[in-house]
N, C-alpha and C positions, 0 to 999 in steps of 0.2 A: 583218606579212608574215613568215612562218617563214623562218629562214635556212638553208634546205635546198637542195641543188642543183636540185631539182625546180621550186621556185617562186622562185628567186633571180634576179631580173632585172637585167641590166646595160644601162645606157644610156651611149651615147658622143655627147657634143656635140662636133660637128666630125668625125662619123664617115665622111664621105665623103673626107676627106684620106687620104693614104697611110698615115700611121701609124694613123689611124682604122680604115682597112680591115684593117690587120695585126691589130689587137687585136680587131676584130669577128671575124676568122677564128679567132684564137687561142681566144677564149673559147667560140665556137660549137663548136669541136672538142672542147671540155671538156664539152659538153652544156648550157651555159648559154643561156638565151634572151637574145638581144642585140638592143636597139633602138639606132637611129641617128637623130640629127636634125642637119641641116646646112641651109645656105642653098639648096642646089641638090637635095637629096634627102632621103629619110627622112620621119619624122613630125614633126608640130609639137612645139616645145619643151615646152610645157605638157603634152602628152600623154606625152611620154617620162619627164619628171620624175614624173608621177602614177603611172607603172607601175614605174619602176625603182628598186631599193634602192641599188645602186652606180652612182654617176654619174662617168663619166670625162671630163675636160675635155681635148680634144685640138684646140686652136686655136693660132694663131701668138701670140707674145708680144705683139704691138702691138695686139691686139684681145682680149687675155685678161681685163683688168679690165672692159671693157665687157660681156663674156660673164657674168662672174661677178656683176656688178651686175644683169644681166638675169634671171638664174636665182635670184638671191637671195630674192625674195618667194615664190618657188615651192618652195624647198628647206626642208624641215622637220627637226627633230631626229632623226628616225629614218633619214635618208638618210646614205649613206657617200659622200664626195666625194674623188676624187683627180685630179690633174693629171699630165700627161706632158711638161711644159716641159723645156727643156735647161739652163734656170737654175732655181734653187729659192728663193732668199731672197725675191725680190720677189713671185712668184706666190704663196707661202706666207703672206706678209703680207697680200696682197690677199684671199686665201681667209678667213684668220682675221678680217679686218676686216668682211667682208660676209656670211659664211654663219654660221646660227645652229645648223647641224648639230653633233652632238658627235663625229662621226668624220670627220677630215680627214687626208689622207695626201699628201704630195708624193713624185712618183717621177720617175724619169729613165731611160729604156730607153737604154742605151749601145750601140745599134745602130741601123741604119737600116731602112727599110720593105721593102728588097728581100731581105732575108735569108730563106733557104729553110728553115733549121733554127735554132731559138733555144737549143738546148743548148749550154750553156757560155758563153752570152752574159750580160752583166752588167746587172742591174737594181738601180739606186740607189734606196733608200727613205729619205725624210726624215720621221720621225714628227712629227706636228703636234698632234693631238687625238685622244684615244681609243685603245683597244688592239684592238678587234675588227676593224676594217678593216686595220690593220698586220699582225695575226697571220693574217688571211685571205690578204693579198698575200703575205706570206713563204711560207706554206704552199703556195699555189697555184703561185707562180712556181719555188720550189724543187722541188716534185714534178714539174715539167716540165722540169727539168734547167738552169734558169738560175741563175746565181750571184748570190745576193741580198747586197748590201752596204748596211748602215745607216750613215747619215752625217748630220752637221748641215748645214742649208743653207749656212751660211757656208763650212765646208770644202769642201763640194761645189763651190760657185761658184768658189772659189780654185783648186781642182784642174782644174776645167774651163777655167780660162785658159790652162792648158797642153795639156791632153788635147784640147781643141777649137779654142780661138782660135789657139794657137801652132802646132798640127798643121796647121790649115787654111791658115794664113798661110804656113807652109813649103811646103805642096803647091802653093800658087798662085805662090810664089816660084820654086820648082823648075821648074815648067811654063813660066813666062815667061822663066826663064834658058835654058832649052833652046830656046825660041822666038827669044830674042835672040841666041844663039849660031848660029842658023840650022842646027841639027843635023837630019840625016835621021833620023826617028824609027825607021825600020826598022833603019838601021845601029846605032843605039843599042841596040835591043832585041837584035840578033844579037850584038853584042860586049859585052853586060853581064856583070858577075860575078854570082854568085848573090845576094849582099847587095844590089847595086844593082838587080837585077831585082825584088826584094821591094819596094823603094821605088817602082819603075814600077808594079807591080801595085797598089799602094796608091793611086797617082796615078790610075790607070786608073778607079778607082771614081768619081771626079768627073764621068765621062762621063754618068752618069744622075742626077746630084744637081741640086737647084734652086738656082740662084744667089741668089734672093731669101732663101731659108731660111739659106743659108750667109753672107749678108751680115748677117742679123740675129744669127747666132751670133757673127759676128766683132766686131759692135759693141755688142751688148746687154751683154756681160760687162764691168762696170766695171774689171776688171783688165786688160782687153785692151791699152790704151795703154801701160801700165807694161811689160807683157811684150814687146810689139813693140819699144819704145824699148830695153829691155835686150838684146834679141837683136840689134839693129843696132849698139848700142854695143859689144857683145861682139865682133861681127864686125870692126867698125873696129879694135878693140884688137888682135885677132889679126892682122888684115892688116898693121898697123903693125909689129908685133913680128916677124912672119915676113918682113919686109923689112929688118930690122936685121942687124948683124953677128953676133949671137947667136941666129939664127933657128932653128938646130937645136935648140939648148938650150930655146928657147922652146916650140918644137913638143913636145918630150919632156915638158916641164912639163904642158902642156894635156893631152897624151895620157895621162900618168899619172894626172891628175884624172879623165879620162874612164874610165880603167881602174877607179878606185875605185867609180864608179857602175855600171860594167859587172859588177863582182863582186858588188855587192848584188843586181843583177838576176838574176845567175846562180843565186843562192839562192832567189829568188822565183819565177822562171820556169822551169818544167820542161819546156817544149815546144820 
């Protein structure tokens, strides 16, 4: 099969899920033929793999290995296979163990399925085997305005412990604290400062998210327990010091440490 846009077919395994539908639309808008196969819709898996060159695995982590084992006898050396799991080390090891194709790429879209515009959004790429799929993915996503970041699977998962696990933990904590305090949500919104309103806008995004997916993200990352414990221990430490006789000095010490991080962010974030 020639690698031209005209006869370059993309198959999405798990294409009826929210992220599968997002990427189906994304690639169709670029002019690619896109096939999908899922439990409830699309074409049979065997047909998809026989017709597609690029195979995108868009399934939950808890069934990822079973799906890879199912497709492994059908995938040949000419296929290009990439996943879109939110963790990278384990899925990549699974793909390397079971797939005989020479082009494998781990990817993580750092955005959700409800984004209307992907320009400026981040796409993490973890090279595994081969260069053709990697180069095609870099070119395709970059040309559509996404920010492409190459990273090792180990570093990716470590960073996701903060970006996803800690972030979601904090949002759930904030929402439940608001509930425990029995605050009127309308009053809270009406009396918010610009910075706190931004936090509420982020919290608002949970309204349309899937609790099952977020539970998996929270507990699949092996760094999760360590990060949650460190957060809680630090909270206890600060609460204790802020109740002491030197509480103002303690607050200033931690505030200055926060300022150091803020100054680094000031250099990196121009928005």
